[in-house]
N, CA, C and O of each residue as an XYZ file, in Angstrom:
520
protein
N       0.805     -1.224     -0.030
C      -0.016      0.005      0.002
C       0.858      1.252     -0.017
O       0.459      2.264     -0.592
N       2.013      1.209      0.583
C       2.921      2.364      0.685
C       3.321      2.932     -0.721
O       3.502      4.136     -0.901
N       3.444      2.007     -1.686
C       3.810      2.427     -2.993
C       2.763      3.329     -3.674
O       3.082      4.120     -4.561
N       1.579      3.191     -3.256
C       0.446      3.944     -3.853
C       0.380      5.365     -3.250
O      -0.295      6.237     -3.798
N       1.062      5.589     -2.153
C       1.033      6.888     -1.523
C       1.938      7.923     -2.212
O       1.778      9.136     -2.071
N       2.912      7.357     -2.975
C       3.852      8.234     -3.709
C       4.228      7.531     -4.986
O       4.328      6.306     -5.037
N       4.435      8.319     -6.011
C       4.812      7.673     -7.301
C       4.725      8.674     -8.447
O       4.655      9.889     -8.263
N       4.733      8.079     -9.654
C       4.690      8.877    -10.892
C       4.171      8.006    -12.029
O       4.195      6.776    -11.981
N       3.710      8.699    -13.032
C       3.263      8.073    -14.286
C       3.841      8.922    -15.415
O       3.875     10.150    -15.330
N       4.300      8.244    -16.482
C       4.886      8.914    -17.652
C       4.167      8.382    -18.849
O       4.062      7.169    -19.034
N       3.652      9.310    -19.695
C       2.965      8.885    -20.917
C       3.375      9.872    -22.043
O       3.437     11.088    -21.865
N       3.642      9.267    -23.185
C       3.944     10.089    -24.348
C       2.784     10.132    -25.328
O       2.259      9.101    -25.748
N       2.396     11.364    -25.684
C       1.317     11.602    -26.659
C       2.100     12.095    -27.901
O       2.270     13.299    -28.091
N       2.564     11.167    -28.725
C       3.333     11.533    -29.878
C       2.601     12.297    -30.913
O       3.169     13.149    -31.596
N       1.315     11.994    -31.042
C       0.470     12.663    -32.043
C       0.396     14.138    -31.809
O       0.468     14.923    -32.755
N       0.246     14.557    -30.493
C       0.160     15.959    -30.172
C       1.472     16.520    -29.683
O       1.541     17.698    -29.332
N       2.527     15.706    -29.649
C       3.903     16.150    -29.222
C       3.883     16.623    -27.776
O       4.448     17.664    -27.442
N       3.227     15.847    -26.926
C       3.086     16.217    -25.477
C       3.584     15.037    -24.633
O       3.161     13.900    -24.839
N       4.470     15.310    -23.698
C       4.917     14.340    -22.717
C       4.048     14.635    -21.476
O       4.050     15.741    -20.937
N       3.300     13.584    -21.045
C       2.379     13.785    -19.886
C       3.017     13.103    -18.633
O       3.373     11.925    -18.647
N       3.134     13.894    -17.589
C       3.726     13.403    -16.340
C       2.716     13.617    -15.221
O       2.033     14.640    -15.173
N       2.630     12.646    -14.329
C       1.786     12.832    -13.135
C       2.633     12.351    -11.967
O       3.105     11.214    -11.952
N       2.817     13.223    -11.000
C       3.615     12.951     -9.798
C       2.719     13.109     -8.565
O       1.879     14.007     -8.512
N       2.905     12.239     -7.588
C       2.091     12.341     -6.408
C       2.827     11.853     -5.130
O       3.687     10.974     -5.195
N       2.471     12.435     -3.994
C       2.989     11.984     -2.719
C       4.338     12.705     -2.369
O       4.916     13.434     -3.175
N       4.772     12.455     -1.158
C       6.070     12.932     -0.708
C       7.175     11.991     -1.094
O       7.210     10.849     -0.636
N       8.074     12.449     -1.927
C       9.106     11.560     -2.452
C      10.332     11.471     -1.550
O      10.644     12.379     -0.780
N      11.016     10.323     -1.685
C      12.323     10.176     -1.086
C      13.337     10.206     -2.271
O      12.923     10.174     -3.429
N      14.600     10.264     -1.993
C      15.613     10.391     -3.004
C      15.646      9.185     -3.934
O      15.919      9.323     -5.126
N      15.366      7.991     -3.383
C      15.329      6.788     -4.253
C      14.328      6.947     -5.329
O      14.650      6.737     -6.499
N      13.087      7.319     -4.987
C      11.994      7.455     -5.957
C      12.313      8.604     -6.962
O      12.053      8.491     -8.160
N      12.876      9.691     -6.432
C      13.220     10.845     -7.339
C      14.206     10.423     -8.385
O      14.051     10.734     -9.566
N      15.250      9.695     -7.941
C      16.278      9.207     -8.876
C      15.709      8.187     -9.861
O      16.094      8.169    -11.030
N      14.813      7.358     -9.401
C      14.137      6.399    -10.230
C      13.362      7.106    -11.370
O      13.461      6.757    -12.547
N      12.576      8.135    -10.932
C      11.879      8.941    -11.878
C      12.803      9.585    -12.920
O      12.540      9.532    -14.122
N      13.898     10.199    -12.428
C      14.830     10.879    -13.276
C      15.346      9.905    -14.373
O      15.367     10.244    -15.556
N      15.752      8.710    -13.954
C      16.324      7.746    -14.918
C      15.253      7.194    -15.814
O      15.567      6.810    -16.941
N      14.059      7.130    -15.411
C      12.989      6.590    -16.261
C      12.492      7.694    -17.273
O      12.143      7.378    -18.410
N      12.469      8.946    -16.843
C      11.893     10.019    -17.689
C      12.925     10.483    -18.735
O      12.529     10.905    -19.822
N      14.174     10.420    -18.454
C      15.190     10.919    -19.425
C      15.037     10.226    -20.818
O      14.961     10.933    -21.823
N      14.991      8.893    -20.906
C      14.837      8.284    -22.267
C      13.521      8.695    -22.900
O      13.465      8.766    -24.127
N      12.467      8.969    -22.165
C      11.218      9.442    -22.724
C      11.387     10.840    -23.307
O      10.837     11.155    -24.363
N      12.153     11.672    -22.610
C      12.461     13.029    -23.057
C      13.257     12.957    -24.385
O      12.957     13.670    -25.342
N      14.269     12.083    -24.410
C      15.088     11.918    -25.611
C      14.237     11.403    -26.787
O      14.443     11.787    -27.938
N      13.305     10.548    -26.471
C      12.373     10.035    -27.512
C      11.482     11.118    -28.040
O      11.210     11.166    -29.240
N      11.015     11.999    -27.167
C      10.194     13.174    -27.597
C      11.015     14.083    -28.497
O      10.528     14.559    -29.523
N      12.258     14.321    -28.111
C      13.130     15.171    -28.919
C      13.333     14.568    -30.323
O      13.334     15.295    -31.317
N      13.501     13.259    -30.395
C      13.684     12.650    -31.707
C      12.415     12.608    -32.504
O      12.454     12.786    -33.721
N      11.280     12.379    -31.865
C       9.967     12.308    -32.571
C       9.467     13.678    -32.956
O       8.696     13.808    -33.907
N       9.894     14.716    -32.230
C       9.399     16.071    -32.460
C      10.516     17.045    -32.522
O      10.720     17.846    -31.610
N      11.292     16.974    -33.673
C      12.502     17.825    -33.777
C      12.176     19.329    -33.789
O      13.091     20.134    -33.610
N      10.891     19.751    -33.995
C      10.563     21.153    -33.981
C      10.119     21.564    -32.603
O       9.690     22.704    -32.422
N      10.203     20.669    -31.598
C       9.857     21.021    -30.243
C       8.683     20.260    -29.776
O       7.895     19.778    -30.589
N       8.529     20.127    -28.483
C       7.457     19.403    -27.888
C       7.058     20.106    -26.556
O       7.760     20.996    -26.075
N       5.941     19.685    -26.000
C       5.462     20.270    -24.787
C       5.337     19.225    -23.664
O       5.300     18.019    -23.908
N       5.275     19.726    -22.460
C       5.129     18.847    -21.310
C       3.891     19.297    -20.514
O       3.690     20.494    -20.312
N       3.051     18.330    -20.057
C       1.952     18.569    -19.178
C       2.288     17.795    -17.911
O       2.429     16.572    -17.930
N       2.416     18.533    -16.806
C       2.764     17.870    -15.523
C       1.638     18.030    -14.548
O       1.285     19.158    -14.206
N       1.070     16.972    -14.096
C      -0.013     17.023    -13.096
C       0.639     16.886    -11.727
O       1.148     15.826    -11.362
N       0.609     17.980    -10.983
C       1.148     17.996     -9.617
C       0.069     18.276     -8.621
O       0.347     18.777     -7.532
N      -1.198     17.956     -8.974
C      -2.295     18.229     -8.059
C      -2.271     17.413     -6.747
O      -2.889     17.790     -5.752
N      -1.552     16.310     -6.780
C      -1.342     15.484     -5.620
C       0.074     15.422     -5.132
O       0.463     14.511     -4.401
N       0.852     16.415     -5.550
C       2.293     16.479     -5.263
C       2.587     17.642     -4.439
O       2.728     18.743     -4.971
N       2.698     17.474     -3.097
C       2.916     18.648     -2.182
C       4.345     19.167     -2.396
O       5.172     18.498     -3.015
N       4.624     20.391     -1.864
C       6.000     20.879     -1.948
C       7.010     19.825     -1.351
O       6.765     19.186     -0.328
N       8.095     19.711     -2.041
C       9.047     18.645     -1.723
C      10.263     19.235     -0.949
O      10.501     20.443     -0.960
N      11.006     18.346     -0.293
C      12.192     18.754      0.446
C      13.314     19.174     -0.516
O      13.234     18.862     -1.704
N      14.318     19.846     -0.059
C      15.408     20.436     -0.863
C      16.082     19.374     -1.783
O      16.339     19.640     -2.957
N      16.357     18.184     -1.230
C      17.086     17.198     -2.033
C      16.212     16.723     -3.265
O      16.728     16.472     -4.354
N      14.959     16.624     -3.041
C      14.022     16.213     -4.093
C      13.912     17.391     -5.126
O      13.882     17.162     -6.335
N      13.856     18.591     -4.634
C      13.751     19.740     -5.522
C      14.978     19.798     -6.445
O      14.833     20.140     -7.619
N      16.145     19.482     -5.960
C      17.359     19.434     -6.791
C      17.272     18.422     -7.949
O      17.727     18.682     -9.063
N      16.690     17.298     -7.653
C      16.518     16.252     -8.705
C      15.467     16.701     -9.687
O      15.638     16.500    -10.889
N      14.401     17.294     -9.233
C      13.335     17.815    -10.121
C      13.937     18.862    -11.016
O      13.682     18.883    -12.221
N      14.717     19.711    -10.447
C      15.362     20.790    -11.208
C      16.264     20.235    -12.319
O      16.319     20.788    -13.418
N      16.944     19.174    -12.030
C      17.801     18.485    -13.046
C      16.927     17.999    -14.169
O      17.296     18.151    -15.334
N      15.774     17.415    -13.868
C      14.850     16.927    -14.931
C      14.326     18.112    -15.770
O      14.222     18.013    -16.992
N      14.006     19.204    -15.115
C      13.501     20.407    -15.848
C      14.608     20.888    -16.765
O      14.328     21.211    -17.920
N      15.849     20.951    -16.311
C      16.931     21.368    -17.186
C      17.080     20.418    -18.370
O      17.296     20.860    -19.499
N      16.969     19.145    -18.122
C      17.060     18.166    -19.176
C      15.996     18.355    -20.237
O      16.239     18.230    -21.437
N      14.794     18.663    -19.739
C      13.672     18.886    -20.721
C      13.967     20.077    -21.642
O      13.829     19.972    -22.861
N      14.378     21.224    -21.046
C      14.698     22.370    -21.835
C      15.862     22.094    -22.807
O      15.867     22.599    -23.929
N      16.819     21.313    -22.380
C      18.012     21.065    -23.185
C      17.672     20.119    -24.372
O      18.439     20.029    -25.331
N      16.560     19.445    -24.299
C      16.214     18.434    -25.289
C      14.885     18.752    -26.013
O      14.117     17.847    -26.338
N      14.630     20.047    -26.257
C      13.566     20.425    -27.145
C      12.215     20.791    -26.539
O      11.298     21.135    -27.285
N      12.055     20.731    -25.225
C      10.784     21.125    -24.628
C      10.638     22.610    -24.722
O      11.507     23.346    -24.253
N       9.524     23.096    -25.336
C       9.406     24.545    -25.499
C       8.233     25.129    -24.730
O       8.187     26.343    -24.534
N       7.264     24.298    -24.280
C       6.125     24.832    -23.555
C       5.746     23.846    -22.452
O       5.757     22.632    -22.658
N       5.409     24.387    -21.272
C       4.976     23.555    -20.165
C       3.624     24.038    -19.592
O       3.347     25.229    -19.456
N       2.810     23.016    -19.270
C       1.566     23.322    -18.574
C       1.540     22.469    -17.310
O       1.746     21.257    -17.360
N       1.287     23.111    -16.192
C       1.355     22.413    -14.907
C      -0.025     22.494    -14.250
O      -0.633     23.560    -14.155
N      -0.504     21.306    -13.794
C      -1.724     21.194    -13.096
C      -1.425     21.230    -11.611
O      -0.687     20.373    -11.125
N      -1.951     22.161    -10.886
C      -1.653     22.228     -9.439
C      -2.968     22.471     -8.630
O      -3.958     23.012     -9.123
N      -2.891     22.047     -7.412
C      -4.065     22.205     -6.496
C      -3.661     23.175     -5.360
O      -4.535     23.770     -4.729
N      -2.369     23.337     -5.099
C      -1.855     24.132     -3.984
C      -0.961     25.191     -4.504
O      -0.135     24.912     -5.373
N      -1.078     26.436     -4.010
C      -0.234     27.551     -4.386
C       1.211     27.312     -4.036
O       2.100     27.707     -4.790
N       1.473     26.670     -2.898
C       2.867     26.402     -2.530
C       3.567     25.529     -3.549
O       4.732     25.776     -3.860
N       2.901     24.520     -4.080
C       3.466     23.684     -5.084
C       3.791     24.517     -6.348
O       4.879     24.407     -6.913
N       2.848     25.325     -6.762
C       3.001     26.190     -7.928
C       4.223     27.093     -7.713
O       5.062     27.186     -8.609
N       4.351     27.750     -6.578
C       5.458     28.659     -6.276
C       6.798     27.900     -6.372
O       7.777     28.398     -6.928
N       6.804     26.640     -5.792
C       8.028     25.905     -5.756
C       8.505     25.545     -7.225
O       9.679     25.676     -7.571
N       7.553     25.105     -8.020
C       7.871     24.737     -9.378
C       8.301     25.983    -10.202
O       9.265     25.939    -10.967
N       7.571     27.059    -10.020
C       7.879     28.331    -10.677
C       9.316     28.746    -10.340
O      10.063     29.164    -11.225
N       9.694     28.635     -9.104
C      11.018     28.990     -8.677
C      12.100     28.107     -9.302
O      13.145     28.623     -9.698
N      11.880     26.781     -9.402
C      12.791     25.849    -10.018
C      12.971     26.117    -11.492
O      14.083     26.015    -12.010
N      11.897     26.458    -12.174
C      11.956     26.760    -13.594
C      12.727     28.079    -13.803
O      13.546     28.188    -14.715
N      12.456     29.068    -12.952
C      13.192     30.343    -13.010
C      14.697     30.089    -12.820
O      15.530     30.672    -13.514
N      15.025     29.202    -11.860
C      16.438     28.996    -11.591
C      17.202     28.369    -12.745
O      18.408     28.586    -12.864
N      16.514     27.569    -13.631
C      17.139     27.018    -14.783
C      17.032     27.919    -16.001
O      17.501     27.554    -17.078
N      16.413     29.112    -15.850
C      16.306     30.077    -16.914
C      15.261     29.753    -17.963
O      15.357     30.216    -19.100
N      14.245     28.947    -17.588
C      13.222     28.524    -18.504
C      12.015     29.400    -18.448
O      11.858     30.202    -17.527
N      11.140     29.252    -19.445
C       9.844     29.937    -19.413
C       8.906     29.184    -18.492
O       8.832     27.957    -18.552
N       8.174     29.911    -17.624
C       7.387     29.186    -16.609
C       6.160     28.491    -17.153
O       5.576     27.671    -16.444
N       5.736     28.772    -18.367
C       4.526     28.123    -18.916
C       3.294     28.680    -18.195
O       3.260     29.813    -17.714
N       2.272     27.790    -18.155
C       1.040     28.232    -17.484
C       0.571     27.165    -16.458
O       0.987     26.008    -16.508
N      -0.282     27.588    -15.557
C      -0.768     26.696    -14.503
C      -2.266     26.528    -14.621
O      -2.981     27.468    -14.969
N      -2.742     25.321    -14.329
C      -4.166     25.016    -14.524
C      -4.642     24.114    -13.347
O      -3.861     23.594    -12.550
N      -5.947     23.980    -13.312
C      -6.569     23.147    -12.252
C      -7.059     21.849    -12.816
O      -7.519     20.983    -12.072
N      -6.968     21.687    -14.167
C      -7.383     20.378    -14.746
C      -6.484     19.998    -15.865
O      -5.960     20.860    -16.571
N      -6.288     18.672    -16.051
C      -5.500     18.211    -17.175
C      -6.128     18.587    -18.507
O      -5.390     18.898    -19.442
N      -7.432     18.575    -18.643
C      -8.104     18.892    -19.905
C      -7.805     20.328    -20.294
O      -7.536     20.614    -21.461
N      -7.851     21.240    -19.319
C      -7.546     22.649    -19.665
C      -6.056     22.796    -20.039
O      -5.722     23.563    -20.941
N      -5.189     22.085    -19.368
C      -3.813     22.162    -19.675
C      -3.463     21.703    -21.065
O      -2.710     22.351    -21.792
N      -4.042     20.545    -21.424
C      -3.839     19.963    -22.769
C      -4.411     20.911    -23.839
O      -3.772     21.204    -24.849
N      -5.596     21.359    -23.582
C      -6.242     22.302    -24.543
C      -5.327     23.487    -24.834
O      -5.127     23.856    -25.992
N      -4.764     24.091    -23.760
C      -3.882     25.203    -23.872
C      -2.625     24.841    -24.692
O      -2.184     25.600    -25.555
N      -2.089     23.703    -24.402
C      -0.819     23.263    -25.067
C      -1.010     23.045    -26.557
O      -0.162     23.428    -27.363
N      -2.162     22.409    -26.931
C      -2.336     22.055    -28.370
C      -3.084     23.159    -29.072
O      -3.379     23.022    -30.259
N      -3.402     24.231    -28.411
C      -4.033     25.368    -29.081
C      -5.498     25.177    -29.425
O      -5.992     25.775    -30.382
N      -6.192     24.361    -28.667
C      -7.588     24.143    -29.013
C      -8.416     24.276    -27.794
O      -9.636     24.130    -27.857
């Protein structure tokens, strides 16, 4: 049961050039590194499949603000996304503190903050322009 309290899901929508991520729970460094190593090949695949750029939709509605060591790993993933063709991000949040934390991490890597939403449908609609 403990595994269901924290985790992540990664899905590639190649047709719309969107990498969909869902993160939840309070992470430990093991889980954060596991996510980092699993998402990097997906990011490289998006770069290869979408040479003109791709977007990311991250659902953090069940992802509370994380501790400093987890933030550092998330920041590394954000840097990797920008370095490999991600041009637009949409983040689903339920808590202002989570939004502020992610906004700060994106600012620290010099990226565009994207937009924030309360539903995945709204985020995807915004990303694909419909």
